[in-house]
DOVO-752776 format. One line per 2 residues: number of its first residue (from 1); their letters; for each residue x, y, z of C-alpha. Coordinates in pm, whole numbers, plus 50000, padded with zeros to 5 digits. Layout:
BEGIN
NUM	A	X,Y,Z; ...;
! end
This chain:
BEGIN
1	MR	54216,52801,51147; 54021,52480,51052;
3	KY	54016,52317,50729; 53660,52299,50580;
5	SD	53684,51915,50572; 53736,51960,50959;
7	KK	53431,52163,50972; 53214,51940,50790;
9	NV	53296,51645,51034; 53238,51821,51359;
11	QL	52847,51913,51140; 52804,51539,51078;
13	KN	52890,51449,51405; 52655,51673,51570;
15	YY	52411,51538,51291; 52444,51187,51381;
17	ED	52546,51157,51720; 52364,51457,51943;
19	RF	52066,51550,51734; 51868,51211,51622;
21	YH	51863,50852,51730; 52005,50613,51468;
23	AP	51877,50246,51552; 52168,50006,51533;
25	KT	52200,49761,51240; 51989,49443,51330;
27	QK	52214,49131,51338; 52203,48866,51043;
29	LN	52232,48504,51158; 52306,48185,50969;
31	LE	52086,47938,50928; 52297,47638,51021;
33	NS	52133,47463,51333; 51803,47680,51352;
35	VF	51466,47570,51296; 51465,47663,50951;
37	EQ	51786,47497,50834; 51548,47158,50674;
39	DF	51340,47407,50484; 51624,47612,50311;
41	LQ	51826,47281,50223; 51502,47163,50057;
43	IS	51400,47503,49881; 51799,47546,49781;
45	QK	51774,47234,49581; 51513,47360,49328;
47	FK	51592,47732,49338; 51880,47951,49287;
49	IK	51866,48135,49628; 52097,48475,49608;
51	NS	52097,48513,49984; 51941,48389,50306;
53	FI	51977,48442,50645; 51774,48499,51008;
55	EL	51687,48868,51096; 51470,48944,51413;
57	DF	51355,48601,51408; 51219,48608,51043;
59	WV	51388,48371,50783; 51476,48580,50487;
61	IE	51518,48456,50160; 51642,48665,49831;
63	IE	51540,48523,49493; 51531,48601,49121;
65	KD	51200,48765,49024; 51093,48535,48800;
67	DN	51104,48290,49086; 50870,48421,49294;
69	VV	50531,48217,49210; 50678,47863,49207;
71	LL	50902,47931,49503; 50628,48062,49735;
73	NE	50407,47773,49623; 50711,47555,49746;
75	LK	50694,47724,50082; 50295,47680,50097;
77	NL	50351,47327,50067; 50622,47318,50339;
79	GY	50328,47501,50601; 50390,47840,50514;
81	SC	50036,47872,50425; 49910,48164,50570;
83	FT	49974,48510,50339; 50049,48792,50582;
85	DA	50182,49083,50354; 50336,49229,50059;
87	SA	50480,49568,49959; 50788,49727,49807;
89	ID	51060,49948,49874; 51206,50262,49623;
91	FV	51568,50199,49555; 51542,50374,49250;
93	AQ	51827,50605,49261; 52035,50371,49425;
95	KN	51978,50045,49201; 51744,50154,48918;
97	GF	51472,49927,49069; 51234,49826,49346;
99	EV	51300,49552,49645; 50947,49390,49659;
101	YY	50905,49136,49946; 50657,48885,50048;
103	QL	50570,48786,50412; 50446,48417,50521;
105	LN	50344,48249,50868; 50384,47877,50964;
107	MD	50100,47843,51201; 50163,47500,51317;
109	KN	50521,47576,51381; 50512,47955,51456;
111	LR	50766,48056,51187; 50788,48346,50958;
113	VR	50967,48373,50635; 51006,48714,50441;
115	VK	51064,48649,50032; 51273,48938,49912;
117	TF	51329,49008,49486; 51467,49288,49316;
119	VG	51233,49424,48996; 51391,49713,48776;
121	VK	51234,50011,48653; 50968,49922,48406;
123	EK	51004,49551,48453; 50710,49352,48552;
125	LQ	50640,49117,48824; 50407,48787,48792;
127	SI	50110,48810,49045; 50144,48557,49303;
129	MS	49739,48511,49361; 49719,48169,49200;
131	VF	49955,48043,49533; 49785,48297,49764;
133	KG	49464,48492,49705; 49494,48725,50000;
135	AN	49780,48892,49806; 49495,49072,49571;
137	WC	49496,49410,49720; 49856,49400,49831;
139	ER	49975,49363,49485; 49695,49638,49388;
141	EI	49867,49864,49630; 50213,49787,49501;
143	YD	50090,49904,49187; 49932,50195,49282;
145	MF	50145,50336,49496; 50503,50231,49335;
147	GI	50387,50179,48958; 50530,49824,48972;
149	FI	50333,49622,48678; 50194,49300,48812;
151	IN	50122,49071,48532; 49800,48829,48550;
153	HP	49640,49010,48823; 49244,48989,48777;
155	NL	49176,49318,48846; 49480,49547,48867;
157	KR	49380,49913,48917; 49442,50168,49166;
159	LL	49358,50067,49555; 49411,50365,49704;
161	MP	49387,50663,49460; 49149,50765,49209;
163	DD	49154,50608,48869; 49307,50938,48709;
165	WY	49574,51004,48959; 49884,51103,48806;
167	GH	50208,50940,48930; 50303,50701,49233;
169	PF	50294,50849,49570; 50537,50646,49730;
171	LK	50813,50696,49492; 51071,50893,49687;
173	TY	51067,51123,49388; 50702,51207,49402;
175	PL	50632,51581,49444; 50463,51645,49795;
177	EG	50211,51894,49689; 50035,51942,50044;
179	DE	49671,51961,50167; 49607,52232,49954;
181	FA	49666,52071,49643; 49477,51733,49793;
183	KW	49166,51940,49905; 49085,52067,49553;
185	YE	49171,51752,49327; 48821,51566,49266;
187	ID	48653,51923,49242; 48909,52029,48993;
189	KI	48904,51702,48776; 48556,51639,48789;
191	FG	48357,51937,48763; 48664,52230,48690;
193	KE	48805,52501,48890; 48549,52759,48828;
195	YR	48302,52506,49053; 48526,52517,49365;
197	QV	48280,52780,49519; 47984,52597,49400;
199	VG	48098,52268,49553; 48338,52361,49858;
201	EE	48652,52198,49937; 48689,51851,50030;
203	NR	48743,51727,50381; 49050,51540,50418;
205	DP	49066,51468,50772; 48914,51116,50842;
207	GF	48871,51240,51227; 48624,51508,51137;
209	VD	48260,51445,51148; 48046,51767,51137;
211	EK	47755,51663,51332; 47508,51933,51143;
213	DT	47607,51808,50790; 47398,51683,50617;
215	LN	47484,51680,50265; 47837,51464,50272;
217	FS	47902,51123,50378; 47718,51149,50738;
219	RI	47407,51210,50868; 47402,51222,51256;
221	YH	47108,51215,51456; 46931,51038,51150;
223	EV	46966,50666,51206; 46736,50403,51178;
225	SK	46498,50362,51447; 46474,50060,51680;
227	GQ	46297,49767,51483; 46262,49960,51146;
229	TP	46420,49909,50831; 46595,50224,50629;
231	RE	46291,50256,50391; 46059,50254,50634;
233	DK	46226,50558,50832; 46090,50879,50701;
235	YL	46443,51032,50720; 46604,50806,50524;
237	QD	46413,50798,50194; 46632,51016,50025;
239	YQ	46914,50747,50043; 47079,50528,49806;
241	EE	46877,50235,49635; 46725,49968,49839;
243	DG	46947,49740,50013; 47230,49985,49921;
245	VV	47456,50133,50189; 47234,50352,50383;
247	FV	47500,50624,50473; 47571,50730,50127;
249	KK	47379,50960,49935; 47216,50906,49609;
251	VK	47351,51186,49317; 47099,51416,49226;
253	RN	47125,51408,48825; 47033,51759,48802;
255	QA	47309,51827,48988; 47565,51697,48799;
257	KI	47774,51806,48511; 47942,51595,48237;
259	LD	48218,51742,48092; 48309,51707,47696;
261	KR	48679,51640,47789; 48909,51627,48088;
263	R	49051,51960,48205;
! end
């Protein structure tokens, strides 16, 4: 009779070898004699570099979080002047914090660098918008999805979720409520659950358009005629204010309800 540990090993073997493909670990290369070597030597004289290597043709740098602004500015002066992305990874369970990364491109030499740093739970991170204005929405998304507070951001508010949304959806501990919760969220919050039958559920499928729907965000077959402005087209007189977005309907005040307190 097999021992329990033997049975467990058989199960693990079946799971990892037979059922799913697991990509091999990527190779991390030394910077010596690489196209990044001179740039690395220059920044390592000014900053504490925790780790640095080449991975999938990216130069990867791990730094202290308080050095993010000054080090990114130094990289910008070295030619990595194009900001392409920034985001985070949840390592709360393993390390009690997040890995935040920035990606830059040197367009003259076609070289890419990824700068990584670690931000503990409830710690704050400096905004890099003073160096790269393009980081605006990325930093807002990091705040919205992970709850990492970005200091000195000019407009740190939610980007994807409603302003009154509770929690941060990219956390691994975030509860998966599902479509049933999502389709009633704004109806319940704005009007109250008793208005579900009056308003109807929200359409959360961005690929769905009802060509006969004249009440929501699209009015198919009521486009502006050629050569006419929205105000000249009789079908569009009930739309938003002048020079506004013509396919968003004006809110009718007699159908609105103001709540005394949030439900």
